[in-house]
C-alpha positions in Angstrom: 7.4 -8.4 16.0 8.7 -4.9 16.9 11.8 -5.3 14.7 9.5 -6.1 11.8 7.5 -3.0 12.3 10.7 -1.0 12.6 11.8 -2.4 9.3 8.5 -1.3 7.8 9.1 2.2 8.9 12.7 2.2 7.5 11.3 1.0 4.2 8.7 3.8 4.3 11.4 6.3 4.9 13.4 5.1 1.9 10.3 5.2 -0.2 9.4 8.7 0.9 12.9 9.9 0.2 13.0 8.3 -3.3 9.5 9.5 -4.2 10.4 13.1 -3.1 13.6 13.0 -5.3 11.6 11.7 -8.3 8.9 14.4 -7.9 11.6 17.1 -7.6 13.3 15.9 -10.8 10.3 14.9 -13.0 7.2 16.4 -11.4 3.9 14.6 -10.9 3.8 12.8 -14.3 3.3 9.3 -12.9 0.1 8.4 -14.7 1.3 9.5 -18.1 4.3 7.2 -17.9 2.6 4.4 -16.0 -0.4 4.0 -18.3 1.8 4.8 -21.4 4.0 1.8 -20.7 1.0 -0.4 -20.2 -0.4 0.7 -23.6 2.8 -0.3 -25.4 2.5 -3.9 -24.3 6.1 -4.0 -23.2 7.9 -5.4 -20.2 7.6 -2.1 -18.2 3.9 -2.3 -19.0 3.7 -5.9 -17.8 5.3 -4.8 -14.6 2.9 -1.9 -14.2 -0.1 -4.2 -14.7 1.3 -6.7 -12.2 1.8 -3.8 -9.8 -1.7 -2.5 -10.4 -3.1 -5.9 -9.5 -1.1 -5.9 -6.3 -2.5 -2.5 -5.5 -6.0 -3.9 -6.1 -5.2 -6.8 -3.8 -4.0 -4.5 -1.1 -7.1 -2.3 -1.5 -9.4 -5.3 -1.5 -7.9 -6.6 1.7 -8.1 -3.2 3.4 -11.8 -2.9 2.6 -12.5 -6.5 3.7 -10.5 -6.1 6.9 -12.7 -3.1 7.8 -15.9 -4.9 7.0 -16.5 -2.9 3.7 -17.6 0.0 5.9 -17.4 3.6 4.6 -14.2 4.0 6.6 -12.9 0.7 5.0 -13.6 1.9 1.5 -11.9 5.3 2.2 -8.8 3.3 3.4 -9.0 1.1 0.3 -8.9 4.0 -2.0 -5.8 5.3 -0.1 -4.3 1.8 -0.3 -4.9 1.6 -4.1 -3.4 5.0 -4.9 -0.9 5.1 -2.1 0.7 1.7 -2.5 3.5 1.0 0.0 3.4 4.6 1.0 0.0 3.8 2.6 0.4 0.1 3.5 3.8 0.3 5.4 2.5 2.8 8.0 -0.9 1.2 8.1 0.5 -2.2 8.9 2.8 -0.5 11.5 -0.2 1.2 13.1 -2.2 -2.0 13.2 0.7 -3.9 14.7 0.9 -1.2 17.4 -2.9 -1.1 17.9 -3.1 -4.9 18.3 0.2 -5.3 20.2 1.8 -7.3 17.4 -1.0 -9.9 17.2 -0.8 -10.9 13.5 -4.2 -12.6 13.5 -5.9 -9.4 14.7 -3.8 -7.3 12.2 -4.8 -9.5 9.2 -8.4 -10.4 10.1 -9.6 -7.1 11.4 -13.3 -7.1 12.1 -13.4 -10.9 11.7 -10.9 -11.5 14.5 -12.4 -13.5 17.4 -9.6 -13.2 20.0 
């Protein structure tokens, strides 16, 4: 599993670099463009809606994995607004914490191992 977690960190690095370049060029105007595309009922808007649902799924799993605790809800908010910028290092951390045990990573508080 260690190569998998290495790949996650490489992906996170690529995302961080790209995000930094976009912010430097366009500023922090994400929500204006993101919601504007959705309001136009166009293909970019459809993609943004699909992406929003994936963010919701990621946040829901994060809250569930942590037993819907206050800590879990805080992580869920970070998952929703952080996207892969949150999920890639979070999964890497969990993989390290659970020594690559996928069941423990995925099930969290419900893991009986």
